[in-house]
MOPAC internal coordinates of N, CA, C and O (Angstrom, degrees):
PM7 1SCF
backbone

  N    0.0000 0     0.00 0     0.00 0    0    0    0
  C    1.4376 1     0.00 0     0.00 0    1    0    0
  C    1.5669 1   108.61 1     0.00 0    2    1    0
  O    1.2310 1   123.00 1   137.04 1    3    2    1
  N    1.3095 1   111.86 1   -42.96 1    3    2    1
  C    1.4968 1   117.19 1  -176.77 1    5    3    2
  C    1.5076 1   112.50 1   -64.20 1    6    5    3
  O    1.2310 1   120.24 1   142.59 1    7    6    5
  N    1.3758 1   117.14 1   -37.41 1    7    6    5
  C    1.4519 1   120.51 1  -179.47 1    9    7    6
  C    1.5343 1   108.12 1   -64.00 1   10    9    7
  O    1.2310 1   119.44 1   143.40 1   11   10    9
  N    1.2877 1   118.67 1   -36.60 1   11   10    9
  C    1.4535 1   121.42 1  -174.50 1   13   11   10
  C    1.5328 1   112.46 1   -87.29 1   14   13   11
  O    1.2310 1   120.19 1   140.33 1   15   14   13
  N    1.3608 1   117.24 1   -39.67 1   15   14   13
  C    1.4685 1   120.58 1  -173.70 1   17   15   14
  C    1.5289 1   116.89 1  -112.94 1   18   17   15
  O    1.2310 1   120.38 1  -179.52 1   19   18   17
  N    1.3250 1   116.87 1     0.48 1   19   18   17
  C    1.4166 1   121.09 1   178.26 1   21   19   18
  C    1.5586 1   112.82 1    94.15 1   22   21   19
  O    1.2310 1   120.20 1    -1.15 1   23   22   21
  N    1.3402 1   117.23 1   178.85 1   23   22   21
  C    1.4363 1   121.79 1  -175.26 1   25   23   22
  C    1.5448 1   113.45 1   -78.38 1   26   25   23
  O    1.2310 1   119.85 1   157.69 1   27   26   25
  N    1.3434 1   117.89 1   -22.31 1   27   26   25
  C    1.4570 1   119.66 1  -178.44 1   29   27   26
  C    1.5149 1   109.59 1   -78.65 1   30   29   27
  O    1.2310 1   121.09 1   -74.31 1   31   30   29
  N    1.3362 1   115.53 1   105.69 1   31   30   29
  C    1.4555 1   120.05 1  -178.79 1   33   31   30
  C    1.5391 1   115.62 1   -66.40 1   34   33   31
  O    1.2310 1   121.23 1   165.14 1   35   34   33
  N    1.3162 1   115.25 1   -14.86 1   35   34   33
  C    1.4875 1   117.83 1   178.60 1   37   35   34
  C    1.5082 1   109.91 1   -71.81 1   38   37   35
  O    1.2310 1   119.32 1   157.69 1   39   38   37
  N    1.3099 1   118.91 1   -22.31 1   39   38   37
  C    1.4456 1   120.41 1   179.85 1   41   39   38
  C    1.5343 1   113.96 1   -92.40 1   42   41   39
  O    1.2310 1   122.54 1   176.37 1   43   42   41
  N    1.3680 1   112.74 1    -3.63 1   43   42   41
  C    1.4998 1   117.97 1   178.52 1   45   43   42
  C    1.5247 1   110.36 1   -74.63 1   46   45   43
  O    1.2310 1   120.27 1   -36.45 1   47   46   45
  N    1.2965 1   117.09 1   143.55 1   47   46   45
  C    1.4697 1   118.16 1   174.17 1   49   47   46
  C    1.5561 1   109.07 1   -72.69 1   50   49   47
  O    1.2310 1   121.57 1   -20.20 1   51   50   49
  N    1.2809 1   114.60 1   159.80 1   51   50   49
  C    1.5023 1   116.13 1   177.46 1   53   51   50
  C    1.5009 1   109.50 1   -67.43 1   54   53   51
  O    1.2310 1   119.59 1   145.70 1   55   54   53
  N    1.3148 1   118.38 1   -34.30 1   55   54   53
  C    1.4539 1   122.46 1  -178.34 1   57   55   54
  C    1.5067 1   110.51 1  -146.35 1   58   57   55
  O    1.2310 1   119.45 1   -48.78 1   59   58   57
  N    1.3008 1   118.65 1   131.22 1   59   58   57
  C    1.4804 1   126.80 1   177.05 1   61   59   58
  C    1.5146 1   106.21 1  -119.64 1   62   61   59
  O    1.2310 1   119.94 1   -82.02 1   63   62   61
  N    1.3713 1   117.71 1    97.98 1   63   62   61
  C    1.4436 1   118.92 1  -174.24 1   65   63   62
  C    1.5624 1   112.22 1   -65.62 1   66   65   63
  O    1.2310 1   120.69 1   146.61 1   67   66   65
  N    1.3704 1   116.28 1   -33.39 1   67   66   65
  C    1.4613 1   118.88 1   179.10 1   69   67   66
  C    1.5468 1   110.50 1   -63.84 1   70   69   67
  O    1.2310 1   121.32 1   134.74 1   71   70   69
  N    1.3072 1   115.09 1   -45.26 1   71   70   69
  C    1.4794 1   119.83 1   179.63 1   73   71   70
  C    1.5148 1   110.18 1   -67.83 1   74   73   71
  O    1.2310 1   119.90 1   140.77 1   75   74   73
  N    1.3003 1   117.80 1   -39.23 1   75   74   73
  C    1.4581 1   122.10 1   178.37 1   77   75   74
  C    1.5312 1   109.74 1   -62.47 1   78   77   75
  O    1.2310 1   119.47 1   138.44 1   79   78   77
  N    1.2826 1   118.62 1   -41.56 1   79   78   77
  C    1.4739 1   122.36 1   177.36 1   81   79   78
  C    1.5564 1   110.86 1   -67.56 1   82   81   79
  O    1.2310 1   120.87 1   141.13 1   83   82   81
  N    1.2926 1   115.95 1   -38.87 1   83   82   81
  C    1.4366 1   120.05 1  -179.95 1   85   83   82
  C    1.5507 1   109.50 1   -62.35 1   86   85   83
  O    1.2310 1   120.55 1   134.49 1   87   86   85
  N    1.2916 1   116.55 1   -45.51 1   87   86   85
  C    1.4766 1   120.07 1  -179.34 1   89   87   86
  C    1.5128 1   110.32 1   -76.19 1   90   89   87
  O    1.2310 1   120.87 1   139.06 1   91   90   89
  N    1.3519 1   115.93 1   -40.94 1   91   90   89
  C    1.4675 1   118.57 1  -177.23 1   93   91   90
  C    1.5023 1   114.09 1   -68.63 1   94   93   91
  O    1.2310 1   119.36 1   157.90 1   95   94   93
  N    1.3078 1   118.82 1   -22.10 1   95   94   93
  C    1.4802 1   120.42 1  -178.36 1   97   95   94
  C    1.4819 1   111.82 1  -115.91 1   98   97   95
  O    1.2310 1   120.64 1  -152.95 1   99   98   97
  N    1.3406 1   116.38 1    27.05 1   99   98   97
  C    1.4619 1   119.69 1  -177.58 1  101   99   98
  C    1.4911 1   114.80 1   -80.88 1  102  101   99
  O    1.2310 1   118.79 1   173.14 1  103  102  101
  N    1.2976 1   119.91 1    -6.86 1  103  102  101
  C    1.4416 1   123.47 1   178.35 1  105  103  102
  C    1.4557 1   113.31 1   144.45 1  106  105  103
  O    1.2310 1   120.71 1     2.84 1  107  106  105
  N    1.3583 1   116.26 1  -177.16 1  107  106  105
  C    1.4355 1   122.93 1   178.83 1  109  107  106
  C    1.5066 1   111.05 1    92.97 1  110  109  107
  O    1.2310 1   120.42 1    -8.80 1  111  110  109
  N    1.3577 1   116.81 1   171.20 1  111  110  109
  C    1.4439 1   120.40 1  -172.61 1  113  111  110
  C    1.5438 1   111.19 1   -67.16 1  114  113  111
  O    1.2310 1   119.02 1   149.66 1  115  114  113
  N    1.2647 1   119.48 1   -30.34 1  115  114  113
  C    1.4762 1   122.36 1  -178.76 1  117  115  114
  C    1.5098 1   112.44 1  -108.78 1  118  117  115
  O    1.2310 1   121.00 1  -139.01 1  119  118  117
  N    1.3306 1   115.68 1    40.99 1  119  118  117
  C    1.4678 1   118.56 1  -170.91 1  121  119  118
  C    1.5149 1   114.57 1   -64.33 1  122  121  119
  O    1.2310 1   119.75 1   159.27 1  123  122  121
  N    1.3161 1   118.08 1   -20.73 1  123  122  121
  C    1.4561 1   119.24 1   177.86 1  125  123  122
  C    1.5326 1   113.97 1   -91.77 1  126  125  123
  O    1.2310 1   119.60 1  -176.50 1  127  126  125
  N    1.2728 1   118.37 1     3.50 1  127  126  125
  C    1.4385 1   122.25 1  -179.87 1  129  127  126
  C    1.5300 1   108.79 1  -100.64 1  130  129  127
  O    1.2310 1   119.65 1   -47.98 1  131  130  129
  N    1.3579 1   118.28 1   132.02 1  131  130  129
  C    1.4440 1   119.70 1   178.62 1  133  131  130
  C    1.5317 1   104.25 1  -105.72 1  134  133  131
  O    1.2310 1   121.34 1   -51.51 1  135  134  133
  N    1.3257 1   115.05 1   128.49 1  135  134  133
  C    1.4458 1   121.98 1  -173.31 1  137  135  134
  C    1.5467 1   110.66 1   -93.57 1  138  137  135
  O    1.2310 1   122.31 1   -21.46 1  139  138  137
  N    1.3007 1   113.19 1   158.54 1  139  138  137
  C    1.4953 1   122.03 1   176.26 1  141  139  138
  C    1.5130 1   112.17 1    71.57 1  142  141  139
  O    1.2310 1   119.57 1  -164.56 1  143  142  141
  N    1.3289 1   118.43 1    15.44 1  143  142  141
  C    1.4669 1   121.45 1   176.95 1  145  143  142
  C    1.5223 1   108.33 1  -128.45 1  146  145  143
  O    1.2310 1   118.96 1  -130.04 1  147  146  145
  N    1.2795 1   119.60 1    49.96 1  147  146  145
  C    1.4573 1   125.03 1  -179.68 1  149  147  146
  C    1.5066 1   111.27 1    50.26 1  150  149  147
  O    1.2310 1   120.39 1  -132.30 1  151  150  149
  N    1.3082 1   116.86 1    47.70 1  151  150  149
  C    1.4607 1   122.88 1   177.45 1  153  151  150
  C    1.5487 1   113.09 1    57.66 1  154  153  151
  O    1.2310 1   120.21 1  -146.54 1  155  154  153
  N    1.3135 1   117.21 1    33.46 1  155  154  153
  C    1.4381 1   121.60 1   176.83 1  157  155  154
  C    1.5579 1   109.05 1   -68.72 1  158  157  155
  O    1.2310 1   120.18 1   -46.48 1  159  158  157
  N    1.2756 1   117.27 1   133.52 1  159  158  157
  C    1.4885 1   116.94 1   179.03 1  161  159  158
  C    1.5140 1   110.51 1   -84.10 1  162  161  159
  O    1.2310 1   121.29 1   -16.96 1  163  162  161
  N    1.2824 1   115.14 1   163.04 1  163  162  161
  C    1.4678 1   121.17 1   179.93 1  165  163  162
  C    1.5200 1   112.56 1   -58.16 1  166  165  163
  O    1.2310 1   121.59 1   140.53 1  167  166  165
  N    1.3143 1   114.55 1   -39.47 1  167  166  165
  C    1.5025 1   117.46 1   177.34 1  169  167  166
  C    1.4662 1   114.18 1   -61.44 1  170  169  167
  O    1.2310 1   119.42 1   138.61 1  171  170  169
  N    1.3218 1   118.72 1   -41.39 1  171  170  169
  C    1.4516 1   122.44 1   175.67 1  173  171  170
  C    1.5298 1   112.25 1   -63.46 1  174  173  171
  O    1.2310 1   120.76 1   142.76 1  175  174  173
  N    1.3061 1   116.15 1   -37.24 1  175  174  173
  C    1.4173 1   119.71 1   178.67 1  177  175  174
  C    1.5016 1   112.72 1   -67.25 1  178  177  175
  O    1.2310 1   121.14 1   139.17 1  179  178  177
  N    1.3272 1   115.42 1   -40.83 1  179  178  177
  C    1.4839 1   120.68 1   178.37 1  181  179  178
  C    1.5252 1   109.57 1   -59.92 1  182  181  179
  O    1.2310 1   119.87 1   139.90 1  183  182  181
  N    1.2923 1   117.85 1   -40.10 1  183  182  181
  C    1.4666 1   120.08 1  -178.53 1  185  183  182
  C    1.5210 1   112.63 1   -68.37 1  186  185  183
  O    1.2310 1   119.86 1   157.40 1  187  186  185
  N    1.3339 1   117.88 1   -22.60 1  187  186  185
  C    1.4507 1   120.85 1  -179.51 1  189  187  186
  C    1.5105 1   112.65 1  -111.20 1  190  189  187
  O    1.2310 1   118.45 1  -167.28 1  191  190  189
  N    1.2562 1   120.56 1    12.72 1  191  190  189
  C    1.4681 1   122.17 1  -173.14 1  193  191  190
  C    1.4340 1   116.36 1   -70.90 1  194  193  191
  O    1.2310 1   117.68 1   172.92 1  195  194  193
  N    1.3349 1   122.02 1    -7.08 1  195  194  193
  C    1.4389 1   122.76 1   176.22 1  197  195  194
  C    1.5279 1   112.63 1   -72.34 1  198  197  195
  O    1.2310 1   121.04 1   164.29 1  199  198  197
  N    1.3177 1   115.62 1   -15.71 1  199  198  197
  C    1.4745 1   120.26 1   178.20 1  201  199  198
  C    1.5141 1   107.45 1   -74.17 1  202  201  199
  O    1.2310 1   119.35 1   -57.92 1  203  202  201
  N    1.3168 1   118.85 1   122.08 1  203  202  201
  C    1.4091 1   122.33 1  -179.49 1  205  203  202
  C    1.5414 1   109.60 1  -155.86 1  206  205  203
  O    1.2310 1   121.29 1   -25.32 1  207  206  205
  N    1.3298 1   115.14 1   154.68 1  207  206  205
  C    1.4396 1   118.50 1   178.92 1  209  207  206
  C    1.5387 1   111.83 1  -100.21 1  210  209  207
  O    1.2310 1   119.93 1  -178.25 1  211  210  209
  N    1.3254 1   117.73 1     1.75 1  211  210  209
  C    1.4503 1   123.55 1  -176.74 1  213  211  210
  C    1.5516 1   107.19 1   -84.23 1  214  213  211
  O    1.2310 1   119.73 1   -51.08 1  215  214  213
  N    1.2992 1   118.12 1   128.92 1  215  214  213
  C    1.4345 1   122.48 1  -178.37 1  217  215  214
  C    1.4881 1   113.55 1   -60.37 1  218  217  215
  O    1.2310 1   120.34 1   138.60 1  219  218  217
  N    1.3833 1   116.95 1   -41.40 1  219  218  217
  C    1.4538 1   118.16 1   179.09 1  221  219  218
  C    1.4982 1   112.80 1   -66.45 1  222  221  219
  O    1.2310 1   120.20 1   151.61 1  223  222  221
  N    1.3338 1   117.21 1   -28.39 1  223  222  221
  C    1.4524 1   118.93 1   179.86 1  225  223  222
  C    1.5408 1   109.77 1   -69.90 1  226  225  223
  O    1.2310 1   120.84 1   150.08 1  227  226  225
  N    1.3391 1   116.00 1   -29.92 1  227  226  225
  C    1.4711 1   118.18 1   178.55 1  229  227  226
  C    1.5080 1   108.02 1   -69.95 1  230  229  227
  O    1.2310 1   119.55 1   143.08 1  231  230  229
  N    1.3256 1   118.47 1   -36.92 1  231  230  229
  C    1.4669 1   119.59 1   177.78 1  233  231  230
  C    1.5293 1   110.32 1   -67.20 1  234  233  231
  O    1.2310 1   119.92 1   140.20 1  235  234  233
  N    1.2800 1   117.76 1   -39.80 1  235  234  233
  C    1.4694 1   120.72 1   178.81 1  237  235  234
  C    1.5395 1   106.88 1   -67.78 1  238  237  235
  O    1.2310 1   120.22 1   137.29 1  239  238  237
  N    1.2804 1   117.19 1   -42.71 1  239  238  237
  C    1.4569 1   121.49 1   178.93 1  241  239  238
  C    1.5153 1   111.61 1   -59.58 1  242  241  239
  O    1.2310 1   121.56 1   137.74 1  243  242  241
  N    1.3621 1   114.61 1   -42.26 1  243  242  241
  C    1.4926 1   118.46 1   177.97 1  245  243  242
  C    1.5191 1   111.09 1   -65.35 1  246  245  243
  O    1.2310 1   121.09 1   139.39 1  247  246  245
  N    1.3491 1   115.51 1   -40.61 1  247  246  245
  C    1.4566 1   119.81 1   177.93 1  249  247  246
  C    1.5177 1   112.10 1   -65.17 1  250  249  247
  O    1.2310 1   121.24 1   137.48 1  251  250  249
  N    1.3172 1   115.23 1   -42.52 1  251  250  249
  C    1.4533 1   120.66 1   177.70 1  253  251  250
  C    1.5639 1   109.55 1   -64.06 1  254  253  251
  O    1.2310 1   121.18 1   142.29 1  255  254  253
  N    1.3221 1   115.34 1   -37.71 1  255  254  253
  C    1.4568 1   120.22 1  -179.83 1  257  255  254
  C    1.5050 1   109.84 1   -63.96 1  258  257  255
  O    1.2310 1   120.17 1   136.98 1  259  258  257
  N    1.3270 1   117.29 1   -43.02 1  259  258  257
  C    1.4518 1   120.08 1   176.68 1  261  259  258
  C    1.5088 1   112.90 1   -61.96 1  262  261  259
  O    1.2310 1   121.66 1   137.46 1  263  262  261
  N    1.3681 1   114.43 1   -42.54 1  263  262  261
  C    1.5045 1   117.79 1   177.14 1  265  263  262
  C    1.4683 1   108.83 1   -64.01 1  266  265  263
  O    1.2310 1   118.83 1   137.89 1  267  266  265
  N    1.3316 1   119.84 1   -42.11 1  267  266  265
  C    1.4416 1   121.52 1  -179.49 1  269  267  266
  C    1.4775 1   112.13 1   -62.44 1  270  269  267
  O    1.2310 1   119.39 1   137.70 1  271  270  269
  N    1.3518 1   118.77 1   -42.30 1  271  270  269
  C    1.4271 1   123.38 1   176.71 1  273  271  270
  C    1.5471 1   110.74 1   -61.82 1  274  273  271
  O    1.2310 1   120.31 1   138.54 1  275  274  273
  N    1.3182 1   117.02 1   -41.46 1  275  274  273
  C    1.4757 1   119.43 1   179.29 1  277  275  274
  C    1.4823 1   109.33 1   -65.14 1  278  277  275
  O    1.2310 1   119.76 1   139.47 1  279  278  277
  N    1.3316 1   118.05 1   -40.53 1  279  278  277
  C    1.4619 1   120.52 1   178.63 1  281  279  278
  C    1.5116 1   111.24 1   -66.15 1  282  281  279
  O    1.2310 1   120.22 1   141.48 1  283  282  281
  N    1.3356 1   117.18 1   -38.52 1  283  282  281
  C    1.4506 1   120.12 1   178.40 1  285  283  282
  C    1.5656 1   108.09 1   -63.23 1  286  285  283
  O    1.2310 1   119.85 1   135.30 1  287  286  285
  N    1.3050 1   117.89 1   -44.70 1  287  286  285
  C    1.4295 1   121.65 1   179.87 1  289  287  286
  C    1.5345 1   110.94 1   -60.84 1  290  289  287
  O    1.2310 1   120.99 1   133.17 1  291  290  289
  N    1.3132 1   115.71 1   -46.83 1  291  290  289
  C    1.4423 1   122.52 1   179.58 1  293  291  290
  C    1.5511 1   110.27 1   -60.10 1  294  293  291
  O    1.2310 1   121.26 1   137.35 1  295  294  293
  N    1.3357 1   115.19 1   -42.65 1  295  294  293
  C    1.4462 1   120.01 1   179.04 1  297  295  294
  C    1.5244 1   110.77 1   -64.09 1  298  297  295
  O    1.2310 1   119.92 1   139.65 1  299  298  297
  N    1.3027 1   117.77 1   -40.35 1  299  298  297
  C    1.4182 1   122.22 1   177.60 1  301  299  298
  C    1.4979 1   112.27 1   -63.14 1  302  301  299
  O    1.2310 1   120.08 1   139.91 1  303  302  301
  N    1.3469 1   117.46 1   -40.09 1  303  302  301
  C    1.4686 1   123.36 1   177.84 1  305  303  302
  C    1.5291 1   108.38 1   -65.23 1  306  305  303
  O    1.2310 1   119.58 1   133.63 1  307  306  305
  N    1.2892 1   118.41 1   -46.37 1  307  306  305
  C    1.4670 1   121.45 1   177.30 1  309  307  306
  C    1.4813 1   113.71 1   -61.99 1  310  309  307
  O    1.2310 1   120.71 1   140.34 1  311  310  309
  N    1.3732 1   116.25 1   -39.66 1  311  310  309
  C    1.4237 1   119.64 1   176.95 1  313  311  310
  C    1.5108 1   111.44 1   -63.77 1  314  313  311
  O    1.2310 1   120.18 1   140.34 1  315  314  313
  N    1.3441 1   117.25 1   -39.66 1  315  314  313
  C    1.4629 1   120.24 1   178.32 1  317  315  314
  C    1.5095 1   110.94 1   -65.06 1  318  317  315
  O    1.2310 1   119.99 1   136.01 1  319  318  317
  N    1.3430 1   117.62 1   -43.99 1  319  318  317
  C    1.4597 1   122.19 1   176.02 1  321  319  318
  C    1.5497 1   110.97 1   -57.24 1  322  321  319
  O    1.2310 1   121.99 1   133.83 1  323  322  321
  N    1.3208 1   113.80 1   -46.17 1  323  322  321
  C    1.4807 1   119.79 1  -179.67 1  325  323  322
  C    1.5380 1   110.62 1   -60.76 1  326  325  323
  O    1.2310 1   121.57 1   135.15 1  327  326  325
  N    1.2952 1   114.60 1   -44.85 1  327  326  325
  C    1.4850 1   118.65 1   178.71 1  329  327  326
  C    1.5376 1   111.75 1   -62.33 1  330  329  327
  O    1.2310 1   121.04 1   139.09 1  331  330  329
  N    1.3529 1   115.62 1   -40.91 1  331  330  329
  C    1.4563 1   118.85 1   177.33 1  333  331  330
  C    1.5295 1   111.25 1   -63.95 1  334  333  331
  O    1.2310 1   121.02 1   138.83 1  335  334  333
  N    1.3318 1   115.66 1   -41.17 1  335  334  333
  C    1.4664 1   119.39 1   179.91 1  337  335  334
  C    1.5582 1   111.10 1   -66.94 1  338  337  335
  O    1.2310 1   121.05 1   145.52 1  339  338  337
  N    1.3219 1   115.59 1   -34.48 1  339  338  337
  C    1.5042 1   118.28 1   176.73 1  341  339  338
  C    1.5238 1   108.88 1   -63.05 1  342  341  339
  O    1.2310 1   120.26 1   137.35 1  343  342  341
  N    1.3285 1   117.10 1   -42.65 1  343  342  341
  C    1.4518 1   120.28 1  -178.72 1  345  343  342
  C    1.4953 1   111.20 1   -66.34 1  346  345  343
  O    1.2310 1   120.99 1   136.66 1  347  346  345
  N    1.3547 1   115.70 1   -43.34 1  347  346  345
  C    1.4949 1   119.55 1   178.04 1  349  347  346
  C    1.5355 1   110.42 1   -64.07 1  350  349  347
  O    1.2310 1   120.09 1   141.12 1  351  350  349
  N    1.2919 1   117.43 1   -38.88 1  351  350  349
  C    1.4741 1   118.78 1   179.28 1  353  351  350
  C    1.5365 1   111.51 1   -66.18 1  354  353  351
  O    1.2310 1   121.56 1   138.46 1  355  354  353
  N    1.3507 1   114.62 1   -41.54 1  355  354  353
  C    1.4736 1   117.38 1   178.23 1  357  355  354
  C    1.5401 1   111.19 1   -63.88 1  358  357  355
  O    1.2310 1   119.43 1   143.64 1  359  358  357
  N    1.3091 1   118.69 1   -36.36 1  359  358  357
  C    1.4363 1   121.30 1   177.30 1  361  359  358
  C    1.5601 1   111.03 1   -67.74 1  362  361  359
  O    1.2310 1   121.84 1   138.63 1  363  362  361
  N    1.3628 1   114.07 1   -41.37 1  363  362  361
  C    1.4277 1   120.24 1   177.68 1  365  363  362
  C    1.5149 1   112.26 1   -59.94 1  366  365  363
  O    1.2310 1   121.18 1   132.72 1  367  366  365
  N    1.3719 1   115.35 1   -47.28 1  367  366  365
  C    1.4911 1   119.64 1   178.86 1  369  367  366
  C    1.5358 1   110.37 1   -62.67 1  370  369  367
  O    1.2310 1   120.40 1   140.96 1  371  370  369
  N    1.3354 1   116.84 1   -39.04 1  371  370  369
  C    1.4945 1   118.38 1   178.98 1  373  371  370
  C    1.5366 1   110.27 1   -63.58 1  374  373  371
  O    1.2310 1   120.94 1   138.26 1  375  374  373
  N    1.3149 1   115.82 1   -41.74 1  375  374  373
  C    1.4575 1   119.20 1   177.50 1  377  375  374
  C    1.5363 1   113.17 1   -64.66 1  378  377  375
  O    1.2310 1   120.95 1   141.04 1  379  378  377
  N    1.3059 1   115.79 1   -38.96 1  379  378  377
  C    1.4608 1   121.06 1   177.40 1  381  379  378
  C    1.5426 1   109.84 1   -64.68 1  382  381  379
  O    1.2310 1   120.22 1   137.05 1  383  382  381
  N    1.3098 1   117.19 1   -42.95 1  383  382  381
  C    1.4826 1   120.10 1   178.46 1  385  383  382
  C    1.5136 1   110.41 1   -61.81 1  386  385  383
  O    1.2310 1   120.98 1   137.13 1  387  386  385
  N    1.3161 1   115.73 1   -42.87 1  387  386  385
  C    1.5040 1   121.29 1  -178.78 1  389  387  386
  C    1.5050 1   109.86 1   -64.28 1  390  389  387
  O    1.2310 1   120.33 1   135.83 1  391  390  389
  N    1.3515 1   116.98 1   -44.17 1  391  390  389
  C    1.4783 1   118.79 1   177.23 1  393  391  390
  C    1.5299 1   112.01 1   -62.70 1  394  393  391
  O    1.2310 1   121.35 1   137.72 1  395  394  393
  N    1.3363 1   115.01 1   -42.28 1  395  394  393
  C    1.4344 1   119.74 1   177.94 1  397  395  394
  C    1.5097 1   112.60 1   -59.29 1  398  397  395
  O    1.2310 1   119.76 1   136.34 1  399  398  397
  N    1.3219 1   118.06 1   -43.66 1  399  398  397
  C    1.4823 1   123.61 1   176.59 1  401  399  398
  C    1.5262 1   110.02 1   -62.95 1  402  401  399
  O    1.2310 1   119.96 1   138.60 1  403  402  401
  N    1.3350 1   117.68 1   -41.40 1  403  402  401
  C    1.4803 1   120.75 1   178.08 1  405  403  402
  C    1.5245 1   110.08 1   -64.13 1  406  405  403
  O    1.2310 1   119.58 1   138.14 1  407  406  405
  N    1.2788 1   118.41 1   -41.86 1  407  406  405
  C    1.4761 1   120.23 1   177.35 1  409  407  406
  C    1.5316 1   112.38 1   -62.90 1  410  409  407
  O    1.2310 1   120.53 1   140.16 1  411  410  409
  N    1.3385 1   116.59 1   -39.84 1  411  410  409
  C    1.4579 1   119.37 1   177.06 1  413  411  410
  C    1.5039 1   111.61 1   -62.60 1  414  413  411
  O    1.2310 1   120.55 1   135.85 1  415  414  413
  N    1.3256 1   116.55 1   -44.15 1  415  414  413
  C    1.4727 1   121.57 1   179.64 1  417  415  414
  C    1.5149 1   110.27 1   -64.61 1  418  417  415
  O    1.2310 1   120.28 1   136.56 1  419  418  417
  N    1.3270 1   117.06 1   -43.44 1  419  418  417
  C    1.4408 1   121.55 1   178.57 1  421  419  418
  C    1.5421 1   112.99 1   -64.17 1  422  421  419
  O    1.2310 1   119.88 1   138.77 1  423  422  421
  N    1.3312 1   117.83 1   -41.23 1  423  422  421
  C    1.4478 1   121.39 1   175.38 1  425  423  422
  C    1.5432 1   112.46 1   -64.72 1  426  425  423
  O    1.2310 1   120.82 1   140.96 1  427  426  425
  N    1.3478 1   116.05 1   -39.04 1  427  426  425
  C    1.4477 1   120.13 1   178.86 1  429  427  426
  C    1.5239 1   108.43 1   -65.72 1  430  429  427
  O    1.2310 1   118.63 1   139.87 1  431  430  429
  N    1.3385 1   120.22 1   -40.13 1  431  430  429
  C    1.4356 1   121.94 1   179.18 1  433  431  430
  C    1.5109 1   110.26 1   -67.28 1  434  433  431
  O    1.2310 1   119.26 1   139.43 1  435  434  433
  N    1.3277 1   119.01 1   -40.57 1  435  434  433
  C    1.4133 1   122.93 1   179.42 1  437  435  434
  C    1.5623 1   110.83 1   -63.15 1  438  437  435
  O    1.2310 1   121.99 1   136.56 1  439  438  437
  N    1.3343 1   113.79 1   -43.44 1  439  438  437
  C    1.4675 1   118.90 1   179.10 1  441  439  438
  C    1.5544 1   111.27 1   -63.62 1  442  441  439
  O    1.2310 1   120.76 1   139.14 1  443  442  441
  N    1.2974 1   116.15 1   -40.86 1  443  442  441
  C    1.4604 1   121.27 1   177.84 1  445  443  442
  C    1.5243 1   109.61 1   -63.66 1  446  445  443
  O    1.2310 1   119.86 1   134.26 1  447  446  445
  N    1.3153 1   117.88 1   -45.74 1  447  446  445
  C    1.4882 1   120.33 1   178.92 1  449  447  446
  C    1.5326 1   111.26 1   -64.51 1  450  449  447
  O    1.2310 1   119.82 1   142.74 1  451  450  449
  N    1.2911 1   117.95 1   -37.26 1  451  450  449
  C    1.4786 1   122.03 1  -179.41 1  453  451  450
  C    1.5252 1   108.43 1   -65.69 1  454  453  451
  O    1.2310 1   120.95 1   132.35 1  455  454  453
  N    1.3346 1   115.79 1   -47.65 1  455  454  453
  C    1.4725 1   118.45 1   179.65 1  457  455  454
  C    1.4868 1   112.05 1   -64.93 1  458  457  455
  O    1.2310 1   118.83 1   142.09 1  459  458  457
  N    1.3225 1   119.83 1   -37.91 1  459  458  457
  C    1.4493 1   123.49 1   178.74 1  461  459  458
  C    1.5121 1   109.54 1   -64.71 1  462  461  459
  O    1.2310 1   120.11 1   140.22 1  463  462  461
  N    1.2928 1   117.40 1   -39.78 1  463  462  461
  C    1.4536 1   122.06 1  -176.51 1  465  463  462
  C    1.5555 1   108.36 1   -70.44 1  466  465  463
  O    1.2310 1   118.32 1   143.96 1  467  466  465
  N    1.2842 1   120.80 1   -36.04 1  467  466  465
  C    1.4698 1   123.10 1  -175.81 1  469  467  466
  C    1.5311 1   113.07 1   -87.28 1  470  469  467
  O    1.2310 1   119.88 1   170.09 1  471  470  469
  N    1.3270 1   117.83 1    -9.91 1  471  470  469
  C    1.4505 1   119.77 1   176.08 1  473  471  470
  C    1.5265 1   110.86 1   -76.99 1  474  473  471
  O    1.2310 1   119.35 1   155.91 1  475  474  473
  N    1.2196 1   118.84 1   -24.09 1  475  474  473
  C    1.4896 1   122.94 1  -173.18 1  477  475  474
  C    1.4639 1   108.08 1   -83.69 1  478  477  475
  O    1.2310 1   120.10 1   180.00 1  479  478  477

């Protein structure tokens, strides 16, 4: 904590999840276990690491939240475009199949007319 926040312990946060993960996963046989937190595993800590008492972390968290929201919105827009394209493609394929069937019927009729005309 001192390396990161200085010697004045009054300016240290109560908990720094990033530092805790750094130290807790630095090696050893139980490197994925975080101690002194009711046997919380490293994975659980990563999922809750946005909780912090440091003011700058809240600003970063807010900034990250805005970026995350923008990415979610962009993903939703792309998903909507993809869904629309899937529908358009399905309609196009259906039209292509219908045209193909019409051509087959037309060719069969032309062949039948040709054979009937040449039999006489």
